[in-house]
N, C-alpha and C positions, 0 to 999 in steps of 0.2 A: 775447371777441368774440361779437357776436350776428349772426344771419343767416348762419351759415357753411354753405357748400354743399360736401359732401365730394367730392373728386376724386382721381384717380390721374394722375400726371404723369411724364414721362420726357424726358431729353435725347437719347435714342437714336432720333431720328425716322426714320432710314433703315435701321436694322438690322431683320432679320427677327424675331429674338427680342429683345424689349425688357425692360429692368429698370424696373418701375413703382414709383413711390414714392407714399406717402400725403400728402395735403395738403388745403387748403381754398381755395375762392374766397369772397371777401368783397366783395359788390357795393358800389359807391360810390353815393352819392345823386345825383351829377352825372357828366357826361362819358360815360355808358354804358360804364363800365369796372368791372372787378373786380380786386382784388389776389389774386395767387396766393401762398398762405401755406404753408410747409412744415410737416410734423408737428412740427418743432422750433420753431414759431412765428416763423419768419423770413420777411419778405416777399421773394420771389424774382423776381416778374415781374408785369406788368399785362396783363390780357386786355380787349380791346374787343369789344363786341357791339352789335347794332342795337336789341334790345328785351330787357327783363328776361325775357320769355317764352323767349328763346334759352337760358336757363340751366336746362335740363331734363335729367333723367337720360338717359344714352345719347348726348348731344350731345358732339362733340369740337371743340376749338379748337386752333389752331396759332399759336404766337408765333415770333419769330425763333429762340428757343432751345429751347422746350418744345412737346411734344404733350400736351394736357390732355384727359382724359376725365371727364365728370361722372358720378358714381355715384349710386345710389339713396340718398335721404336716410334717415337713421336717426332717427326721430321722438322716441325716448326719450333721445337724447343720450348713450347708453351705448356703449362700444366693442363691437365685434363679439365675441361669445363665443368663447373659445378652447376647443379640444377638451380633454376631461379625460384623454385618453391620446394617446400619440405612437406612430406606426408607423415602425419603422426609424430611430428618433432616436438617434444615437450618443451624445448627452449623457445618455441615460437608462440606459446599460449598467451602470454600477456603483452605481446608486442602489437602495436597498431598495424593495420594492413596498409600497404603503400598503394597509391593510386596509379 
């Protein structure tokens, strides 16, 4: 998929503390709409906007089911780097330390 815009989305629109999920918006050439795609590459909703300029980082959209927040674009198309260490990670307790 080309022209993907990274977003975070949640179904928990009314909760104080929300669980956000990774996804993408893929703008359509017509109808001033974009498809909301989950990280698992499934189309889950459609967002309508008035202008392509509305799809800027920091902008939020609300559909009947989801709250969607547009994130800063990662120009090199690489995933965000993971830390090389974990603090208080219970999965690392019994693993040997690497040199």
